TIMAR-880968 format. One record per residue (C-alpha): chain; residue in three letters; x, y, z. Coordinates in steps of 0.001 Angstrom, whole numbers, plus 500000, padded with zeros to 6 digits. Example, Ala and Ser with C-alpha at 12.3 -4.5 7.8 and 13.67 -1.06 7.14 Angstrom:
BEGIN
REC   chaine   residu       xx       yy       zz
REC        A      ala   512300   495500   507800
REC        A      ser   513670   498940   507140
END
This chain:
BEGIN
REC   chaine   residu       xx       yy       zz
REC        A      unk   500000   500000   500000
REC        A      unk   501377   503391   498982
REC        A      unk   500953   506083   501589
REC        A      unk   500055   509714   501023
REC        A      unk   499500   513001   502796
REC        A      unk   496701   515224   501533
REC        A      unk   496370   518613   503208
REC        A      unk   492832   519950   502856
REC        A      unk   490712   522939   503793
REC        A      unk   487223   522190   505122
REC        A      unk   485943   525728   504725
REC        A      unk   484782   528274   507283
REC        A      unk   482085   526188   508975
REC        A      unk   479158   525286   506722
REC        A      unk   479595   521735   505434
REC        A      unk   478087   522848   502105
REC        A      unk   481276   524859   501554
REC        A      unk   483526   521777   501610
REC        A      unk   484587   521170   498018
REC        A      unk   483787   517803   496376
REC        A      unk   487529   517240   495846
REC        A      unk   488220   517667   499572
REC        A      unk   485286   515466   500565
REC        A      unk   486511   512708   498235
REC        A      unk   489948   512817   499876
REC        A      unk   488380   512557   503328
REC        A      unk   486211   509644   502178
REC        A      unk   489305   507741   501023
REC        A      unk   491474   508485   504068
REC        A      unk   492602   505910   506594
REC        A      unk   493645   508612   509065
REC        A      unk   492636   512225   509672
REC        A      unk   494958   514568   511560
REC        A      unk   494223   518071   512824
REC        A      unk   493243   520568   515475
REC        A      unk   490542   519207   517807
REC        A      unk   487489   521203   516586
REC        A      unk   488356   520599   512922
REC        A      unk   488760   516852   513377
REC        A      unk   485428   516789   515228
REC        A      unk   483765   518024   512023
REC        A      unk   484819   514851   510184
REC        A      unk   482171   512120   510311
REC        A      unk   483354   508934   512009
REC        A      unk   483251   505756   509925
REC        A      unk   484684   502269   509884
REC        A      unk   488271   502249   508661
REC        A      unk   488977   505834   509638
REC        A      unk   491129   506796   512630
REC        A      unk   490965   510375   513857
REC        A      unk   494004   511991   515498
REC        A      unk   493052   515284   517179
REC        A      unk   495579   517557   518877
REC        A      unk   495909   521012   520405
REC        A      unk   496366   524209   518428
REC        A      unk   500067   524906   519006
REC        A      unk   501607   521589   517939
REC        A      unk   501488   522055   514168
REC        A      unk   504971   520650   513511
REC        A      unk   504424   517606   515762
REC        A      unk   501097   517026   514014
REC        A      unk   502782   517296   510623
REC        A      unk   505522   514840   511526
REC        A      unk   502938   512383   512806
REC        A      unk   501070   512604   509503
REC        A      unk   504268   512063   507502
REC        A      unk   505301   509120   509671
REC        A      unk   501927   507435   509128
REC        A      unk   502144   508042   505376
REC        A      unk   505590   506425   505405
REC        A      unk   503883   503352   506868
REC        A      unk   501512   503206   503898
REC        A      unk   498502   505048   505312
REC        A      unk   496382   507551   503395
REC        A      unk   496520   510542   505703
REC        A      unk   494412   513676   505434
REC        A      unk   495526   516739   507374
REC        A      unk   492556   519055   507941
REC        A      unk   492558   522824   508301
REC        A      unk   489658   525210   508474
REC        A      unk   489248   527531   505508
REC        A      unk   492058   527013   503018
REC        A      unk   495095   524969   504165
REC        A      unk   497499   527392   502510
REC        A      unk   496209   530503   504315
REC        A      unk   497681   530680   507842
REC        A      unk   497096   526947   508178
REC        A      unk   498598   523464   507942
REC        A      unk   500034   523319   504424
REC        A      unk   503048   525448   505328
REC        A      unk   503571   523475   508560
REC        A      unk   503607   520131   506736
REC        A      unk   506025   521411   504085
REC        A      unk   508271   522841   506814
REC        A      unk   508318   519389   508430
REC        A      unk   509167   517832   505065
REC        A      unk   512065   520222   504472
REC        A      unk   513629   519606   507885
REC        A      unk   512549   515997   508405
REC        A      unk   513413   512528   507144
REC        A      unk   514854   512457   503607
REC        A      unk   512322   509820   502524
REC        A      unk   509428   512190   503315
REC        A      unk   510325   514262   500265
REC        A      unk   509323   511368   498013
REC        A      unk   505892   510813   499547
REC        A      unk   502717   511546   497597
REC        A      unk   501893   514981   499068
REC        A      unk   499015   517108   497809
REC        A      unk   497401   520363   498938
REC        A      unk   493691   520768   498146
REC        A      unk   492246   524279   498384
REC        A      unk   489272   525289   500484
REC        A      unk   487097   528341   500951
REC        A      unk   488858   530620   503386
REC        A      unk   486982   532641   506001
REC        A      unk   487955   535995   504500
REC        A      unk   486295   535061   501197
REC        A      unk   483190   533770   502958
REC        A      unk   483043   536970   505002
REC        A      unk   483488   539112   501893
REC        A      unk   480700   537255   500091
REC        A      unk   478385   537619   503092
REC        A      unk   478341   541390   502707
REC        A      unk   479037   541887   499005
REC        A      unk   482517   542358   497537
REC        A      unk   484736   544458   499838
REC        A      unk   487769   542572   498483
REC        A      unk   486778   543351   494907
REC        A      unk   490053   545126   494097
REC        A      unk   493620   544800   495435
REC        A      unk   493744   543498   498992
REC        A      unk   496064   541836   501493
REC        A      unk   495609   539399   504382
REC        A      unk   497434   539872   507697
REC        A      unk   497531   537504   510649
REC        A      unk   497394   539660   513792
REC        A      unk   498796   536929   516038
REC        A      unk   502319   537671   517270
REC        A      unk   502916   534087   518399
REC        A      unk   505263   533428   515479
REC        A      unk   506406   536901   514434
REC        A      unk   507218   540111   516305
REC        A      unk   504544   542737   516827
REC        A      unk   506821   545331   515232
REC        A      unk   506569   543466   511925
REC        A      unk   502767   543338   512137
REC        A      unk   502629   547068   512824
REC        A      unk   504962   547808   509896
REC        A      unk   502823   545751   507526
REC        A      unk   499652   547491   508737
REC        A      unk   501158   550926   508109
REC        A      unk   502463   550001   504661
REC        A      unk   499194   548334   503646
REC        A      unk   497330   551472   504700
REC        A      unk   499792   553644   502760
REC        A      unk   499244   551460   499675
REC        A      unk   495464   551776   500193
REC        A      unk   494789   548055   500167
REC        A      unk   491554   546608   501421
REC        A      unk   492605   544241   504197
REC        A      unk   491547   540994   505832
REC        A      unk   492653   540194   509379
REC        A      unk   492924   536725   510871
REC        A      unk   493267   535919   514588
REC        A      unk   492390   539445   515707
REC        A      unk   491944   538989   519435
REC        A      unk   492282   536093   521884
REC        A      unk   492236   535657   525651
REC        A      unk   496025   535345   525639
REC        A      unk   496441   538402   523363
REC        A      unk   493606   540773   524325
REC        A      unk   495572   543924   523529
REC        A      unk   496706   543064   519982
REC        A      unk   493591   544074   518086
REC        A      unk   493392   547379   519960
REC        A      unk   496985   548179   518955
REC        A      unk   496223   547260   515341
REC        A      unk   493132   549476   515292
REC        A      unk   495091   552409   516723
REC        A      unk   497743   552008   514012
REC        A      unk   495086   551895   511279
REC        A      unk   493160   554853   512673
REC        A      unk   496368   556914   512670
REC        A      unk   497230   555826   509115
REC        A      unk   493767   556234   507556
REC        A      unk   492047   559610   507787
REC        A      unk   488650   558589   506372
REC        A      unk   485546   556647   507442
REC        A      unk   486259   553476   505495
REC        A      unk   484183   550529   506768
REC        A      unk   485489   547794   509015
REC        A      unk   483461   544599   508777
REC        A      unk   483219   542124   511642
REC        A      unk   482058   538704   510414
REC        A      unk   481544   536398   513386
REC        A      unk   480910   532656   512917
REC        A      unk   480809   533274   509186
REC        A      unk   478775   530715   507191
REC        A      unk   477305   529202   510358
REC        A      unk   473653   529495   511458
REC        A      unk   474577   532114   514087
REC        A      unk   476598   534257   511665
REC        A      unk   476600   537985   512398
REC        A      unk   477898   540807   510212
REC        A      unk   478625   544187   511765
REC        A      unk   479802   547227   509799
REC        A      unk   481535   550035   511707
REC        A      unk   483344   553147   510412
REC        A      unk   487042   552806   511215
REC        A      unk   487161   555847   513556
REC        A      unk   484423   554258   515714
REC        A      unk   486024   550814   516041
REC        A      unk   487003   549608   519519
REC        A      unk   489137   546639   520493
REC        A      unk   486255   544662   522061
REC        A      unk   484418   544312   518737
REC        A      unk   486432   541239   517649
REC        A      unk   487326   537844   519070
REC        A      unk   488864   534644   517706
REC        A      unk   485594   533671   516030
REC        A      unk   485670   536898   514041
REC        A      unk   487191   537612   510655
REC        A      unk   487752   541338   510238
REC        A      unk   487791   543097   506867
REC        A      unk   488738   546715   506232
REC        A      unk   487780   548530   503071
REC        A      unk   490080   550792   501099
REC        A      unk   489482   554519   500578
REC        A      unk   487353   553659   497523
REC        A      unk   485115   551046   499160
REC        A      unk   481420   551841   498756
REC        A      unk   478329   551050   500845
REC        A      unk   475001   550610   499054
REC        A      unk   472178   551328   501462
REC        A      unk   468941   549426   500879
REC        A      unk   466125   547704   502752
REC        A      unk   467792   545143   505001
REC        A      unk   471541   544688   505187
REC        A      unk   473641   547063   503053
REC        A      unk   475903   545833   500273
REC        A      unk   479591   546701   500380
REC        A      unk   481984   546625   497447
REC        A      unk   485355   547947   496383
REC        A      unk   485234   549140   492758
REC        A      unk   487265   547233   490204
REC        A      unk   489066   550321   488909
REC        A      unk   490988   553217   490412
REC        A      unk   491236   556645   488809
REC        A      unk   494656   557524   487416
END
């Protein structure tokens, strides 16, 4: 039996947003590896072993998956959203680069998924309709000074922005510092969008002008989007539509 490692994204929460390609890989797996709440989303069945672990052991999890594949198992590593966006694909490839030489010759595939920032954007229109960037606000694996520099430069370049991991119990002050940096760098009322539990039945979308944003508006279940200076809000009955125009005046 030839082993394999397939790194997949299971979307932001709604099972309807799992791609058929990803579901087929899960259906064929002998073992599923991942963070506890993501593994819990995978339906148990005969012939499938689930290996759930905590959030800060990505390299250990990756090595375990590669070891099992070396033994001939068909291993699926699950991430939420897309596995290549602040998720497990980079961790597995890092383990391959620095691990056993034979791991480089394994059948390794990365299957894309629908990331939370795209689901959040779709939920309110098209705020990422022109140039945008995504920034992880966690300073667990990079210094805060680098995050702050990237925020300032992204604001100077007038990107729309998507923010992952805005605020946690262990980092309650990070989002407030990011907001302060953005408020100092942006002198307009561009909208900040708070999409909590996006794609789930209890999804909420909140739109706040940047000057009025406070640090308590986000948590780890929230994806935060920030429009550019050109982002527009279309008022209508019910929820407004937000979009960033496809062109910029010369």
